[in-house]
C-alpha positions, 0 to 999 in steps of 0.5 A, a space after each residue: 500500500 502507498 505510504 503517504 500522509 494518509 497513513 496517519 489515519 491508521 495510527 489510532 487503530 494500530 494503537 488500539 489494536 496493540 492495547 486490545 491484544 495486550 489487554 487480552 493477553 494479560 486477562 488470559 494469563 491472569 485467569 488461566 492460573 485461577 482454577 474454578 471451584 467446580 473444577 470441570 475441564 473446559 471441554 466438559 463444561 462446554 458440553 454440559 452447558 450445551 446439553 443443559 440448553 437443549 443443544 445435543 448437535 455440537 461436538 467438542 474437539 481438541 484443536 491446536 495452537 494458542 487461543 485458536 478456539 472457535 465454533 464452526 457452524 457448518 460442521 457443528 464442531 466446537 474446537 478448543 485450543 490446547 491450553 483450554 481443552 483440559 483446563 478448569 481455569 476461569 479463562 478456559 471456562 469463559 472461552 469455552 462458554 463463549 464458543 458454546 454461545 455461538 453454537 446456541 446462536 446457530 441453533 436458535 437462528 440468531 440473525 447476525 450469525 446467519 448473515 455473517 456466515 452467508 457473506 464469508 465467501 464474498 468477504 474472503 474474495 474482497 479482502 484478497 483482491 480489494 487492495 490490489 485492484 485499488 492500487 491497479 486503478 490508481 496506477 492506471 488512473 482508471 476510476 471505475 477500478 479504484 471504485 471497485 477496490 473500495 467496494 470490495 474492501 467495504 465487504 471487509 468493513 461490513 463483516 467486521 461490523 456484523 461480527 461485533 453483535 455476534 461476539 457480544 451476544 455470545 459472551 452474554 449467552 456464555 455468562 448466562 449459561 455458566 450461571 444457569 449450569 452452576 459452573 461458576 461462582 459470583 466471584 468467578 463470574 467477574 473473572 470470566 467477564 474480564 476475559 470475555 470483555 478483553 477478547 471483545 475489545 480485539 474485535 472492536 479494534 479490528 472494526 475500527 481499523 477496517 473503517 479507518 482503512 476504508 476512509 484512507 482508501 476513499 481519501 486516496 481515491 479523491 486525491 487521485 481524481 483531483 490530480 487528474 482534474 
């Protein structure tokens, strides 16, 4: 991407992303060392709260890596990372419950999750080609190609914005399900909330970063148009 004065627009997003990642890391490191009174591994906890809420369609699997936990609505598999799967820590229980929250969103037909799932192929296409198309349009001084790059990148922005209610809702479901199944105490709930709130901030930072990048592309487009005129 071009390096010019418009790069300054991205500085707040970069700072926010750094702070969000640091906050997530600190919260995870702190509460991954605190075991819950129930002492149930996160994998079993996820299965229990899903069962307690009438969802028997999801399987819980061990994944690889660190903080790679995710739920795949296509395969109905809830994958927990190596440090979470067998852990009975507050952080692990919270993360597992959050992913279970996504599974409940799928079961109940939560609209934002359905929309996000539908737009994934278009977003993958747009994120891969948007910037190359935009730059090519600037080089060729062809505004339709520049506009196409902006439209494609807008898909990435839309995805980031749709993701916010999906993630916040999953965290609210996680707290409710953990309390409903009696897996956390009132004091442990505070720790779970801190871990999930820290994770949510990484999605907020990502959305702000995408929005500011879109603004930058628009400014570069206008600057290119002005030079031609």
